[in-house]
RONUVEX-672310 format. One line per 2 residues: number of its first residue (from 1); their letters; for each residue x, y, z of C-alpha. Coordinates in nm, 2 decimals. Example, Ala and Ser with C-alpha at 12.3 -4.5 7.8 and 13.67 -1.06 7.14 Angstrom:
2
1> AS> 1.23,-0.45,0.78  1.37,-0.11,0.71 $
# end
This chain:
76
1> XX> -1.75,-5.68,-6.38  -2.06,-5.54,-6.55 $
3> XX> -2.18,-5.89,-6.64  -2.11,-6.01,-6.29 $
5> XX> -2.32,-5.73,-6.13  -2.60,-5.79,-6.38 $
7> XX> -2.60,-6.17,-6.31  -2.60,-6.12,-5.93 $
9> XX> -2.89,-5.87,-5.95  -3.09,-6.09,-6.19 $
11> XX> -3.07,-6.38,-5.94  -3.20,-6.16,-5.65 $
13> XX> -3.50,-5.98,-5.81  -3.85,-6.09,-5.91 $
15> XX> -3.83,-5.90,-6.24  -3.49,-6.00,-6.40 $
17> XX> -3.59,-5.85,-6.74  -3.58,-5.50,-6.58 $
19> XX> -3.22,-5.53,-6.46  -2.96,-5.33,-6.65 $
21> XX> -2.61,-5.20,-6.57  -2.45,-4.89,-6.72 $
23> XX> -2.07,-4.86,-6.70  -1.89,-4.53,-6.70 $
25> XX> -1.51,-4.51,-6.71  -1.33,-4.19,-6.61 $
27> XX> -0.96,-4.25,-6.58  -0.90,-4.49,-6.29 $
29> XX> -1.26,-4.46,-6.17  -1.53,-4.69,-6.30 $
31> XX> -1.89,-4.62,-6.20  -2.15,-4.89,-6.24 $
33> XX> -2.52,-4.78,-6.23  -2.75,-5.07,-6.15 $
35> XX> -3.11,-5.02,-6.25  -3.38,-5.24,-6.11 $
37> XX> -3.76,-5.23,-6.08  -3.90,-5.02,-5.79 $
39> XX> -4.03,-5.33,-5.62  -3.70,-5.50,-5.64 $
41> XX> -3.49,-5.22,-5.49  -3.50,-5.36,-5.14 $
43> XX> -3.39,-5.70,-5.25  -3.08,-5.57,-5.42 $
45> XX> -2.99,-5.35,-5.13  -3.06,-5.62,-4.87 $
47> XX> -3.13,-5.61,-4.50  -2.92,-5.32,-4.35 $
49> XX> -2.75,-5.29,-4.69  -2.56,-5.61,-4.66 $
51> XX> -2.62,-5.73,-5.01  -2.52,-5.40,-5.16 $
53> XX> -2.22,-5.40,-4.94  -2.12,-5.75,-5.05 $
55> XX> -2.14,-5.65,-5.42  -1.93,-5.34,-5.35 $
57> XX> -1.67,-5.56,-5.18  -1.64,-5.76,-5.49 $
59> XX> -1.59,-5.44,-5.69  -1.33,-5.32,-5.45 $
61> XX> -1.14,-5.65,-5.47  -1.15,-5.64,-5.85 $
63> XX> -1.04,-5.28,-5.85  -0.75,-5.35,-5.62 $
65> XX> -0.62,-5.61,-5.85  -0.62,-5.37,-6.15 $
67> XX> -0.53,-5.06,-5.96  -0.86,-4.89,-6.03 $
69> XX> -1.15,-4.78,-5.82  -1.51,-4.89,-5.87 $
71> XX> -1.83,-4.74,-5.74  -2.18,-4.90,-5.74 $
73> XX> -2.49,-4.69,-5.76  -2.82,-4.87,-5.72 $
75> XX> -3.12,-4.69,-5.88  -3.48,-4.78,-5.97 $
# end
């Protein structure tokens, strides 16, 4: 999932070299921290948060399949 989040974010932003994802696992909870450039933050979040919501939906579907919970935090 880390690679998928990174790939999606790189395709959305203007500065793909500044995209990175940090994965933290704590039992059944996995937290993904997505880092992007300040100017690209709006592109990753999307209008009314729709893009971020779509990425979170992918994480939820993946987590349901493996009985884990995933959280996405978007930071600049």
